[in-house]
C-alpha positions in Angstrom: 10.1 -44.8 63.8 11.0 -41.5 62.2 12.3 -41.5 58.6 15.1 -39.1 57.7 14.2 -36.6 55.0 16.3 -36.3 51.9 18.5 -33.2 51.5 16.2 -30.7 49.6 19.2 -29.6 47.6 19.7 -33.1 46.3 16.2 -33.4 44.8 15.9 -33.6 41.0 14.5 -30.3 39.7 11.5 -29.3 37.8 11.4 -30.9 34.3 10.2 -27.5 33.0 13.0 -25.5 31.6 13.5 -22.8 29.1 16.4 -22.5 26.7 16.0 -18.8 26.0 18.0 -16.1 27.8 20.7 -13.7 27.1 23.6 -11.9 28.9 24.5 -8.3 28.4 24.6 -4.8 29.9 22.0 -3.4 32.2 21.2 -2.0 35.6 20.9 -4.3 38.6 17.8 -2.6 40.1 14.5 -2.8 38.3 11.8 -0.4 39.5 8.2 -1.3 39.6 5.9 0.7 37.4 3.3 0.9 40.1 3.8 1.1 43.8 1.1 -1.4 44.6 2.1 -4.6 46.4 0.1 -7.7 46.9 0.7 -11.2 48.0 1.5 -13.5 45.0 -1.4 -15.1 43.3 -2.0 -18.4 45.0 -3.1 -21.3 42.8 -5.4 -23.4 44.9 -5.1 -26.4 42.6 -2.9 -29.1 44.0 0.1 -28.1 41.9 3.5 -29.2 43.0 6.9 -29.0 41.4 7.8 -32.2 39.6 10.6 -33.8 41.6 11.9 -37.3 41.9 13.6 -37.8 45.3 16.7 -39.9 45.1 19.2 -40.2 48.0 22.6 -38.9 47.1 26.1 -39.2 48.5 28.2 -36.4 50.0 29.7 -35.6 46.6 26.3 -35.3 45.0 26.5 -38.7 43.3 23.4 -40.8 43.3 23.5 -43.8 45.6 21.1 -46.6 46.2 20.0 -46.7 49.8 20.5 -49.9 51.7 17.1 -51.7 51.8 15.6 -51.9 55.3 16.5 -55.0 57.3 12.9 -56.1 57.9 11.6 -57.6 61.2 13.9 -60.1 62.8 12.9 -63.7 62.8 10.8 -64.4 65.8 10.2 -60.7 66.5 6.9 -59.1 67.3 5.2 -60.6 64.2 1.7 -59.7 65.1 2.6 -56.0 65.6 4.6 -56.1 62.4 1.7 -57.6 60.4 -0.7 -55.0 61.8 1.8 -52.2 60.8 2.2 -53.8 57.3 -1.6 -53.8 56.9 -1.8 -50.1 58.0 0.9 -49.2 55.4 -0.9 -51.1 52.7 -4.3 -49.7 53.6 -3.0 -46.2 53.4 -1.3 -46.9 50.0 -4.5 -48.5 48.7 -6.5 -45.4 49.6 -4.0 -43.2 47.8 -4.1 -45.6 44.8 -7.8 -45.0 44.6 -7.2 -41.2 44.6 -4.5 -41.6 41.9 -6.8 -43.7 39.7 -9.5 -41.1 40.0 -6.9 -38.4 38.9 -5.8 -40.5 35.9 -9.4 -41.1 35.0 -10.1 -37.3 35.0 -7.2 -36.9 32.6 -8.6 -39.6 30.3 -12.2 -38.2 30.3 -11.7 -35.4 27.7 -9.7 -37.6 25.2 -12.7 -39.1 23.4 -14.7 -35.9 22.9 -11.5 -34.1 21.8 -10.8 -36.8 19.3 -14.4 -36.6 18.1 -13.8 -32.9 17.0 -10.6 -33.7 15.0 -12.5 -34.5 11.8 -15.0 -31.6 12.2 -14.7 -28.1 10.7 -13.7 -26.7 14.1 -11.3 -29.1 15.8 -10.3 -28.2 19.3 -6.9 -30.0 19.0 -5.2 -32.0 16.3 -4.7 -35.7 16.7 -1.0 -35.1 17.1 -1.5 -32.6 20.0 -3.9 -35.0 21.7 -1.4 -37.9 21.5 1.4 -35.6 22.8 -0.5 -34.2 25.8 -2.1 -37.5 27.0 0.9 -39.7 26.1 0.9 -43.0 28.0 -1.8 -41.9 30.4 -4.1 -44.8 29.3 -1.3 -47.3 29.8 -0.4 -46.0 33.3 -4.1 -46.1 34.2 -4.5 -49.8 33.1 -1.3 -50.8 35.0 -2.5 -49.2 38.3 -6.2 -50.4 37.8 -4.9 -54.0 37.6 -2.6 -53.5 40.6 -5.5 -51.9 42.7 -8.0 -54.7 41.8 -5.4 -57.3 42.8 -4.4 -55.6 46.1 -7.8 -54.8 47.4 -9.1 -58.4 48.2 -5.7 -59.2 49.8 -6.2 -56.4 52.4 -9.9 -57.2 52.8 -9.0 -60.8 53.8 -5.8 -60.0 55.7 -3.9 -62.6 57.7 -0.3 -63.7 58.1 -0.4 -65.9 55.0 -1.4 -63.1 52.6 1.4 -62.1 50.1 1.6 -58.9 48.1 5.3 -58.8 47.1 4.5 -60.3 43.6 2.1 -57.4 43.0 4.7 -54.8 43.8 7.3 -56.7 41.8 5.1 -56.7 38.8 4.3 -53.0 39.2 8.0 -52.2 39.4 8.7 -54.2 36.3 6.3 -52.0 34.3 8.1 -48.7 35.1 9.3 -48.5 31.5 6.0 -46.8 30.7 6.8 -44.1 33.3 10.2 -43.6 31.6 8.4 -42.9 28.3 6.0 -40.5 30.2 8.8 -38.6 31.9 10.7 -38.2 28.6 7.6 -36.7 27.1 6.5 -34.7 30.1 8.1 -31.3 29.2 6.7 -31.5 25.6 3.3 -32.4 26.9 3.1 -29.4 29.3 4.4 -27.0 26.6 1.9 -28.4 24.1 -1.0 -28.1 26.6 0.0 -24.5 27.4 0.2 -23.4 23.8 -3.1 -25.0 23.0 -4.7 -23.3 26.0 -3.5 -19.9 24.8 -4.7 -20.6 21.2 -8.1 -22.2 22.0 -10.4 -20.9 24.7 -12.4 -24.0 24.6 -9.4 -26.2 25.5 -8.3 -23.7 28.1 -11.7 -24.1 29.8 -11.3 -27.9 29.7 -7.8 -27.9 31.0 -8.5 -25.6 33.9 -11.7 -27.5 35.1 -11.0 -31.2 35.1 -13.3 -33.0 37.5 -11.7 -35.6 39.8 -14.0 -38.0 41.6 -13.5 -38.1 45.4 -12.9 -41.3 47.3 -15.8 -43.6 47.8 -16.1 -42.8 51.5 -16.2 -39.1 50.9 -19.5 -37.2 50.7 -18.1 -34.8 48.2 -18.7 -35.8 44.6 -15.9 -34.2 42.7 -13.1 -31.6 43.0 -11.9 -29.3 40.2 -8.2 -29.6 39.3 -6.1 -28.2 36.5 -4.5 -30.4 33.8 -1.0 -29.2 34.7 -1.6 -30.4 38.3 -2.8 -33.8 37.1 0.0 -34.3 34.6 2.4 -34.0 37.5 0.8 -36.9 39.5 2.5 -39.8 37.7 5.9 -38.3 38.4 5.1 -37.9 42.1 3.6 -41.5 42.2 6.9 -43.2 41.4 8.6 -41.6 44.4 5.7 -42.4 46.7 5.7 -46.1 45.6 9.4 -46.4 46.4 8.9 -44.9 49.9 6.0 -47.4 50.6 8.3 -50.3 49.7 10.8 -49.0 52.3 8.0 -49.0 54.9 6.7 -52.5 53.9 10.2 -54.0 54.2 10.5 -52.5 57.7 7.4 -54.4 58.8 8.0 -57.7 56.9 9.8 -60.6 58.6 12.9 -61.7 56.7 11.6 -65.3 56.4 8.2 -64.1 55.0 7.7 -65.0 51.2 7.1 -61.2 50.5 10.5 -60.1 51.8 12.7 -61.0 48.7 10.0 -59.9 46.3 9.7 -56.5 48.0 13.5 -56.2 48.0 13.5 -56.8 44.3 10.7 -54.3 43.7 12.6 -51.7 45.7 15.9 -52.4 43.8 14.1 -51.9 40.4 12.4 -48.7 41.6 15.6 -47.2 42.9 17.5 -48.0 39.7 14.7 -46.5 37.7 14.7 -43.3 39.8 18.5 -43.1 39.5 18.3 -43.4 35.7 15.7 -40.8 35.4 17.8 -38.3 37.4 20.8 -39.0 35.3 18.8 -38.2 32.2 17.4 -35.0 33.5 20.3 -33.6 35.5 22.3 -32.3 32.4 19.4 -30.1 31.4 18.6 -28.9 34.9 16.2 -26.0 34.9 18.5 -24.0 32.6 18.5 -21.0 30.4 21.2 -20.7 27.7 23.3 -17.5 27.4 24.6 -16.2 24.1 28.0 -17.6 25.0 26.5 -21.1 25.0 26.8 -21.4 28.8 24.0 -22.8 30.9 22.5 -20.5 33.5 20.9 -23.0 35.9 18.3 -22.4 38.6 19.8 -23.7 41.8 17.3 -22.7 44.4 14.1 -20.6 44.6 11.5 -19.8 47.3 9.2 -17.2 48.8 10.9 -14.7 51.2 9.7 -11.5 52.9 11.7 -8.4 51.8 11.7 -5.2 53.8 11.3 -2.5 51.1 10.5 1.1 52.0 10.0 0.1 55.6 7.2 -2.4 54.8 7.1 -6.1 54.3 6.6 -7.5 50.8 6.4 -11.2 49.7 9.0 -11.9 47.0 9.9 -15.0 44.9 13.7 -15.2 45.0 15.6 -17.1 42.3 19.2 -18.2 42.8 20.9 -18.9 39.5 24.4 -20.1 39.0 25.6 -16.6 38.4 23.0 -14.2 39.8 20.3 -13.7 42.5 17.0 -12.4 41.1 14.2 -11.0 43.3 10.7 -11.0 41.6 7.1 -10.4 42.4 4.0 -11.9 40.7 2.4 -9.4 38.3 -1.3 -8.7 38.6 -3.0 -10.3 35.6 -6.5 -10.5 34.3 -8.5 -13.7 35.0 -7.5 -16.3 32.5 -4.3 -14.5 31.5 -0.9 -16.3 31.8 0.9 -15.5 35.0 4.1 -13.5 34.8 6.9 -12.3 37.2 8.2 -8.8 37.4 11.8 -8.4 38.4 12.4 -6.0 41.3 16.2 -6.3 41.3 19.1 -8.7 40.7 22.7 -9.0 41.9 25.5 -10.8 40.0 27.0 -13.3 42.5 30.5 -12.1 41.6 29.6 -8.8 43.3 27.3 -10.1 46.1 28.5 -9.8 49.7 27.1 -10.4 53.2 29.1 -7.8 55.0 28.2 -4.1 55.1 30.7 -2.0 53.2 29.5 1.1 54.9 28.9 0.4 58.6 27.0 3.7 58.8 24.3 2.2 56.5 21.1 2.8 58.5 19.0 -0.2 59.6 15.4 0.3 58.3 12.7 0.5 60.8 11.3 -3.1 60.7 7.6 -3.3 61.6 7.2 -6.1 64.2 3.7 -7.0 65.3 3.0 -7.8 68.9 3.3 -11.6 69.5 -0.3 -11.8 70.7 -1.6 -10.8 67.3 0.4 -13.6 65.7 -0.9 -16.1 68.3 -4.5 -14.9 67.8 -4.2 -15.4 64.0 -2.9 -18.9 64.6 -6.0 -19.6 66.7 -8.3 -18.2 64.0 -6.6 -20.4 61.4 -7.0 -23.5 63.7 -10.7 -22.7 64.1 -11.1 -22.4 60.3 -9.4 -25.8 59.8 -11.8 -27.4 62.3 -14.8 -25.8 60.5 -13.5 -27.1 57.1 -13.2 -30.6 58.4 -16.8 -30.5 59.7 -18.2 -29.0 56.5 -16.5 -31.8 54.4 -18.6 -34.3 56.2 -21.8 -32.3 55.9 -24.1 -32.8 52.9 -23.7 -30.1 50.3 -20.9 -28.5 52.3 -18.5 -28.1 49.4 -19.4 -24.5 48.5 -18.9 -23.4 52.1 -15.6 -25.3 52.2 -14.3 -23.3 49.3 -15.3 -20.0 51.0 -13.6 -21.1 54.3 -10.5 -22.2 52.3 -10.3 -18.8 50.7 -10.5 -17.1 54.1 -7.9 -19.4 55.6 -5.6 -18.8 52.6 -5.8 -15.0 53.3 -5.1 -15.5 57.0 -2.2 -17.9 56.5 -0.7 -15.5 53.9 -1.0 -12.7 56.4 0.8 -14.9 59.0 3.6 -15.8 56.6 4.1 -12.1 55.8 4.2 -10.8 59.4 5.8 -13.6 61.4 9.5 -13.7 60.1 11.9 -11.7 62.2 15.4 -13.1 61.5 17.3 -10.6 59.2 19.2 -11.8 56.1 21.0 -8.8 54.5 22.9 -8.9 51.2 24.8 -6.2 49.3 25.8 -5.5 45.8 29.2 -4.4 44.7 28.2 -0.7 45.1 27.3 -1.2 48.7 23.6 -1.0 48.3 21.9 -3.5 50.7 18.7 -5.5 50.5 17.1 -7.0 53.6 15.0 -10.2 53.9 13.3 -11.4 57.0 13.3 -15.2 57.6 11.5 -17.3 60.1 14.4 -19.6 61.0 18.2 -19.6 61.2 18.2 -22.9 59.3 16.6 -21.2 56.3 19.0 -18.2 56.5 22.0 -20.6 56.7 20.7 -22.6 53.6 20.4 -19.5 51.5 23.8 -18.2 52.5 25.5 -21.6 52.0 24.0 -22.0 48.6 25.2 -18.6 47.5 28.7 -19.1 48.9 29.0 -22.5 47.3 28.4 -20.9 43.9 30.8 -18.0 44.6 33.7 -20.5 45.1 33.5 -21.1 41.4 35.3 -18.8 38.9 32.4 -16.4 38.3 32.4 -13.7 35.7 30.5 -10.5 36.5 27.3 -10.5 34.4 25.2 -7.5 33.4 21.9 -7.9 31.7 20.3 -5.6 29.2 16.6 -4.8 29.8 15.5 -7.2 27.1 17.8 -10.0 28.4 16.5 -9.4 31.9 12.9 -9.5 30.7 13.6 -12.9 28.9 15.2 -14.3 32.1 12.3 -13.1 34.3 9.8 -14.6 31.9 11.6 -17.9 32.2 11.2 -17.9 36.0 7.6 -18.9 35.7 8.5 -22.3 34.2 11.8 -22.7 36.0 10.4 -22.3 39.5 10.4 -25.3 41.7 8.3 -23.7 44.5 4.9 -22.9 43.0 2.9 -21.5 45.9 3.6 -19.9 49.2 3.6 -22.7 51.8 0.1 -22.4 53.3 -2.1 -25.3 54.2 -4.8 -24.3 51.7 -2.3 -25.0 48.8 -1.9 -28.6 49.8 -3.6 -31.7 48.5 -6.3 -33.1 50.8 -4.4 -36.4 50.6 -1.2 -34.8 52.0 -0.4 -35.4 55.7 -1.9 -32.7 57.9 1.0 -32.9 60.3 1.1 -33.7 64.0 -0.8 -31.9 66.8 0.5 -32.5 70.3 3.8 -32.6 72.2 7.1 -33.9 71.0 9.5 -34.9 73.7 13.1 -34.6 72.5 16.3 -35.5 74.4 19.4 -34.0 72.8 22.1 -36.5 74.0 25.5 -35.6 72.6 27.5 -34.7 69.5 30.8 -35.8 68.0 32.9 -35.1 65.0 34.2 -31.6 66.0 37.9 -31.1 65.0 38.6 -28.5 67.6 37.3 -27.7 71.1 34.6 -25.1 71.2 31.7 -23.8 73.2 28.7 -25.7 71.7 25.0 -25.7 71.9 22.0 -26.9 69.8 18.6 -25.3 68.9 15.5 -27.2 67.9 13.1 -25.9 65.2 9.7 -27.3 64.1 7.4 -26.2 61.3 3.9 -24.9 61.8 1.6 -22.8 59.6 4.0 -23.0 56.7 7.2 -21.7 58.4 9.7 -22.9 60.9 10.2 -21.5 64.4 12.8 -22.1 67.1 11.3 -23.9 70.0 14.2 -24.9 72.4 17.9 -24.4 73.1 20.3 -26.5 75.0 22.8 -25.1 77.5 26.3 -24.2 76.2 28.8 -27.0 76.7 32.2 -25.3 77.1 35.5 -26.1 75.5 34.9 -29.6 74.2 34.9 -31.7 71.0 32.3 -34.1 72.4 29.5 -32.2 74.2 27.2 -34.3 76.4 24.0 -32.3 76.9 21.5 -35.0 77.8 18.7 -32.4 78.0 15.0 -33.1 77.4 12.5 -30.7 76.0 8.8 -30.7 75.5 7.9 -29.1 72.2 4.3 -28.2 71.2 3.5 -29.2 67.6 0.9 -27.4 65.6 0.5 -29.4 62.4 4.2 -30.0 62.3 5.9 -32.4 59.8 9.7 -31.8 60.5 12.1 -31.4 63.3 15.3 -29.5 62.7 18.4 -29.5 64.8 21.1 -26.8 64.5 24.5 -27.0 66.2 26.2 -23.7 67.0 29.6 -22.5 68.4 28.9 -19.8 71.0 30.6 -16.5 70.2 31.5 -14.2 73.2 33.2 -11.5 71.0 31.1 -8.4 71.2 32.6 -7.1 68.0 30.5 -9.8 66.2 27.2 -8.0 67.0 24.6 -8.3 64.3 23.5 -4.7 63.5 20.0 -5.8 62.6 19.0 -7.4 65.8 21.8 -6.4 68.2 22.6 -10.0 69.0 25.9 -11.7 68.8 26.1 -13.9 65.7 27.0 -17.4 66.7 28.6 -19.7 64.1 26.4 -22.6 62.7 28.6 -25.7 62.8 26.0 -28.0 61.2 22.3 -28.5 60.7 19.9 -31.3 59.7 16.3 -32.4 59.9 14.1 -35.4 60.2 10.5 -36.0 59.1 7.9 -36.6 61.7 5.9 -39.4 60.1 2.4 -39.5 61.6 1.9 -43.2 60.7 5.0 -44.5 62.5 5.8 -41.8 65.2 2.8 -42.6 67.4 4.7 -44.8 69.8 4.9 -44.7 73.6 8.6 -45.7 73.4 11.5 -43.4 72.9 13.0 -43.5 69.4 16.7 -42.9 69.2 18.2 -41.3 66.0 21.3 -39.5 64.7 21.4 -36.5 62.4 24.6 -36.2 60.4 25.7 -32.6 59.5 28.9 -31.5 58.0 30.8 -34.5 59.5 29.2 -33.9 62.9 26.8 -36.5 64.4 24.2 -35.3 66.8 22.4 -38.1 68.8 18.9 -37.5 70.1 15.8 -39.4 71.1 12.1 -38.5 70.8 8.6 -39.6 71.5 5.3 -38.0 70.6 2.1 -37.5 72.6 -1.0 -36.6 70.5 -2.9 -33.5 71.5 -6.0 -35.5 72.3 -4.0 -37.4 74.9 -1.9 -34.5 76.2 -5.0 -32.3 76.7 -6.8 -34.8 78.9 -7.2 -34.0 82.6 -7.2 -37.5 84.2 -9.3 -38.0 87.3 -7.0 -38.7 90.3 -7.5 -40.6 93.5 -4.0 -39.6 94.6 -3.9 -37.9 98.0 -0.1 -37.5 98.5 2.1 -35.0 96.8 0.7 -31.9 95.0 0.7 -32.7 91.2 -2.6 -34.2 90.0 -4.2 -33.6 93.5 -7.2 -31.4 94.0 -6.3 -28.0 95.1 -8.6 -28.1 98.0 -6.9 -31.3 99.3 -3.4 -29.6 99.0 -4.4 -26.4 100.8 -6.2 -28.2 103.6 -3.2 -30.5 104.1 -0.8 -27.5 104.1 -3.1 -25.3 106.1 -2.6 -22.6 103.5 -4.7 -20.4 101.3 -2.5 -20.9 98.2 -0.5 -24.1 97.5 3.2 -23.8 98.5 4.3 -24.8 95.0 2.5 -21.8 93.5 3.8 -19.3 96.1 7.4 -20.5 95.7 7.5 -20.6 91.9 6.0 -17.1 91.7 8.5 -15.8 94.3 11.5 -17.2 92.4 10.2 -15.9 89.0 9.7 -12.4 90.4 13.1 -12.5 92.1 15.2 -13.4 89.1 13.1 -14.2 86.0 10.8 -11.2 85.6 13.3 -9.7 83.1 13.8 -12.9 81.2 12.8 -12.7 77.5 9.9 -15.0 76.8 9.4 -16.0 80.5 6.5 -18.6 80.6 6.7 -18.9 76.7 10.2 -20.5 76.4 10.3 -24.2 77.2 12.4 -25.2 80.2 14.5 -28.4 80.2 12.1 -31.2 80.8 14.4 -33.2 83.0 14.8 -30.1 85.3 11.0 -29.7 85.4 10.6 -33.4 86.3 13.2 -33.0 89.1 11.3 -30.1 90.6 8.0 -31.9 90.3 9.4 -34.9 92.2 10.9 -32.5 94.8 7.6 -30.8 95.4 5.7 -34.1 95.4 8.0 -35.6 98.1 8.3 -32.3 100.0 12.1 -32.4 99.8 13.8 -30.2 102.4 16.2 -28.9 99.8 13.5 -27.5 97.6 14.5 -23.9 98.2 18.1 -24.7 97.3 17.0 -26.5 94.1 14.8 -23.5 93.2 17.7 -21.0 93.6 20.0 -23.1 91.4 17.5 -24.1 88.7 17.1 -22.4 85.3 14.3 -19.9 85.6 12.5 -21.3 82.5 12.3 -24.7 84.3 10.7 -23.1 87.3 8.2 -21.3 85.1 7.5 -24.6 83.3 6.9 -26.3 86.6 4.2 -23.8 87.6 2.5 -24.3 84.2 2.7 -28.1 84.6 1.2 -27.9 88.0 -1.9 -26.1 86.7 -2.1 -28.4 83.6 -2.0 -31.6 85.7 -4.8 -30.5 88.1 -7.6 -33.1 87.9 -10.0 -30.3 87.1 -9.2 -26.8 85.9 -8.5 -24.0 88.4 -11.7 -22.2 87.3 -13.6 -25.6 87.7 -15.6 -27.8 85.4 -18.9 -26.7 87.0 -18.4 -23.1 86.0 -16.8 -23.6 82.6 -20.0 -23.3 80.5 -20.9 -20.1 82.4 -17.4 -18.6 81.8 -17.9 -19.3 78.1 -21.3 -17.6 78.1 -20.2 -14.7 80.2 -17.2 -13.7 78.0 -19.5 -13.8 75.0 -21.9 -11.1 76.5 -21.9 -7.8 74.5 -23.1 -5.4 77.2 -20.1 -4.3 79.3 -22.2 -4.0 82.5 -23.8 -7.4 82.1 -20.4 -8.9 81.4 -18.8 -7.2 84.4 -21.6 -8.5 86.8 -21.5 -12.0 85.3 -17.6 -12.3 85.4 -17.3 -11.0 89.0 -20.2 -13.3 90.1 -18.4 -16.3 88.6 -15.3 -15.5 90.5 -17.3 -15.3 93.8 -18.7 -18.7 92.9 -15.3 -20.4 92.9 -14.2 -22.4 96.0 -12.0 -20.3 98.3 -8.7 -22.1 97.6 -9.3 -21.8 93.8 -10.2 -18.1 94.0 -7.2 -17.2 96.3 -4.8 -19.1 94.0 -6.3 -17.5 90.9 -6.1 -14.0 92.3 -2.5 -14.6 93.4 -1.5 -15.8 89.9 -3.4 -12.9 88.4 -1.4 -10.3 90.4 1.8 -12.1 89.5 1.1 -12.1 85.7 0.2 -8.4 85.8 3.6 -7.7 87.4 5.3 -9.8 84.7 3.5 -7.8 82.0 4.6 -4.5 83.5 8.1 -5.6 82.3 7.0 -6.2 78.7 9.5 -3.8 77.2 12.2 -6.1 78.6 10.7 -9.6 78.7 8.5 -9.2 75.6 5.5 -10.8 77.5 2.4 -8.7 77.2 -1.0 -9.4 78.9 -2.1 -10.9 75.6 0.9 -13.3 75.5 0.4 -14.4 79.1 -3.4 -14.9 78.4 -2.5 -17.1 75.5 -0.1 -19.2 77.5 -2.2 -19.6 80.7 -5.8 -19.3 79.4 -6.3 -22.9 78.2 -4.2 -24.2 81.2 -6.5 -22.6 83.8 -9.8 -23.2 82.0 -9.6 -26.3 79.8 -12.2 -28.7 81.2 -11.5 -32.2 82.2 -12.1 -35.0 79.7 -15.6 -35.9 80.8 -16.8 -32.3 80.7 -15.1 -31.3 77.5 -16.6 -34.2 75.5 -20.1 -34.0 77.0 -22.7 -33.3 74.4 -20.3 -32.8 71.5 -18.3 -34.9 69.1 -14.8 -33.8 68.5 -13.4 -35.3 65.3 -9.7 -34.7 65.5 -6.8 -33.5 67.7 -6.8 -30.1 66.0 -10.5 -29.8 66.7 -9.8 -30.4 70.4 -7.1 -27.7 70.4 -9.2 -25.1 68.5 -12.4 -25.7 70.4 -13.1 -22.8 72.7 -9.4 -21.9 72.9 -10.1 -18.3 71.8 -12.8 -18.0 74.5 -10.5 -19.5 77.2 -7.8 -16.9 76.3 -10.3 -14.1 76.3 -11.6 -15.1 79.8 -8.2 -14.8 81.4 -7.4 -11.7 79.4 -10.6 -10.1 80.8 -9.4 -10.5 84.3 -5.8 -9.5 83.5 -7.0 -6.2 82.0 -9.4 -5.6 84.9 -8.6 -3.2 87.7 -7.2 -5.0 90.8 -9.5 -7.5 92.3 -9.3 -8.4 96.0 -10.7 -11.5 97.7 -12.3 -9.5 100.6 -14.0 -7.0 98.2 -15.4 -9.8 96.1 -16.9 -11.5 99.1 -18.3 -8.3 100.5 -19.9 -7.0 97.3 -22.4 -9.8 96.9 -24.7 -8.9 93.9 -28.3 -10.0 93.6 -27.6 -13.0 91.4 -29.0 -16.4 91.6 -26.6 -18.8 93.3 -27.1 -21.3 90.5 -24.6 -20.7 87.6 
């Protein structure tokens, strides 16, 4: 089951707010004193913005979600109980982490109190009580809960009840209310004390949190600010767990009414907290007494002086402010520097002067982006291995730092979707975003504020400085979204393949030409992965198209619905593409604990009155990468290549020859050929046709979407029972590509080709020539040799399961993916960049090598 995510705009904001700020005269642009640009400082402590997630209605009013129905009486009770135990076990593990975090906060209290009566107190008693207010009470509540829950899980059976424990926990939420009311004062007091006392600053920045019992690491260092946030986060997590427990609890189980009551209490508590904090929402007060509120903030890439810069952009109720993090000395308080701001009253999205030149945007070749992703995956794998090694913590920190640098580079260079805004004088500012969803969110948020009666605001330099200084506390996004900034306890996301069927949509008021795109997140940003066909002139499109989407640590699926625009006057000047209108957008969370099901899960995303119906199922990477041994003799998919060529009396399988011919006939100019996913149902239809040797196969090929044909060819190689370049030679290919001496590498790599069985060699050389011809059209199709090597390398070389796991222990799906992938890509790239290789010449030029490889 996949749980819908809450609308990010309906999440209660950061409790930090500043009541300073002024309004006056001043320039919109603020020039930097130095020309240097760096990525913003990245705090590697697990700091997150304090937010309490509460579902809200279409008008922004808080609503209580309907509690889950629970398992029907007489349903699959055994499976439900197992899922319930999994949910509880996961929650218990996170409770242990939470108790360790609270304990770390409590640890300095006694020594701090001991100094109060001395001649040099670190803090006053009043400051200690303010900073650590209610922490002891919260710790005792959760320690009692943990101690009671643990034996229930250890002695798990269908008679065990836990509802009374959650009901008691919910009944003690009053302590959290007191903590939340004091939260802002506690943070401000801690910050002032850190600035005034270096001893306390050192304590607050280096709190030691014990790692879970099953971890080999002893402690991790976390800041006090990060730990003070944890209780706020915990309330929301507990409420979500109650939802999950109710889903897997039969209605007639004694726990069901108790869990329902606990959920009701928790939801009412969250609602009351949000009502309390909403009126003072991340605001600064102007001299006129009006509240300037922070509505949205985030990290965006700005094109400035023809180069990319990471900026932190703040959208207030009356202006948009673009800032960068100042360089500060170690231990100094972080500050923002304003680069420019635009009052919303004068902000437009249209170019006033159409002759305004488009800056030369530096776009890196896609293969460099892909290579960086592979490097990051390898680092993730190394970090996981080092965590399990004795005394591996210091190396983990070094690897994390390196991964942080690489992920930051990726976030800077990957966005390509332009988002241009203009001030009232016609000056334009250009951001690059990674997804249309994100661009739409920013535009909608600005336009919603512009519908109000806005007065033009101009800030003096002093007023601007005050507002910019407040941004540090007002921000809700603390770090650029890289993996290394996440808590270890946070979900790592899914690795594998998500199969999505986009069925239909309804709710359109007028007929239109409609299509959908699918986006998933990976490496901290979203990318578009698939697109349905355009359903013309309808209010109820019926696409029923299936897609296979590769996930790389993904946590969300987004669906965007567009109206196709055929008016060439609507060209976007930045990317020369017609701008289609977004009719609606929405997203669902991919929950690793519940998504791993072999069955299709149907869901509906509601967006602006439109309902898009879709289904999905997930295959983990460790399963999807397996080459399964096959005894099948009929058909072509999953059958040894030697069997197919012998049966066909051909040198190269018919499927390979026909797919290549069709791609070269009408797909060689297609942008992203072999990279863009074809419709899965089309690919399956072609697979069935080739397997049954349908007479109409040529007609099918000529009518089929070219991406489906390219996808069928990739699928054929992926489903071979052993890789095209064989299991036997795989270790030698890995050793050969690692050789440093060019002559030795040449001899070895050519000898390995000669060692291939004839059908494998002929098929490989045929594919090689084809891919080179595709790459010749790179200026049109954007597919370089590097791109093609990345797409086909693992498909042609990845060993079958028995070979790939021989002599090694792979600990996770991401390990499987990253293991040897770079080398597999490099092997194919070597042959792609090599001068033409002919079968006859290879066989003729036999070198004096041992026949054993």
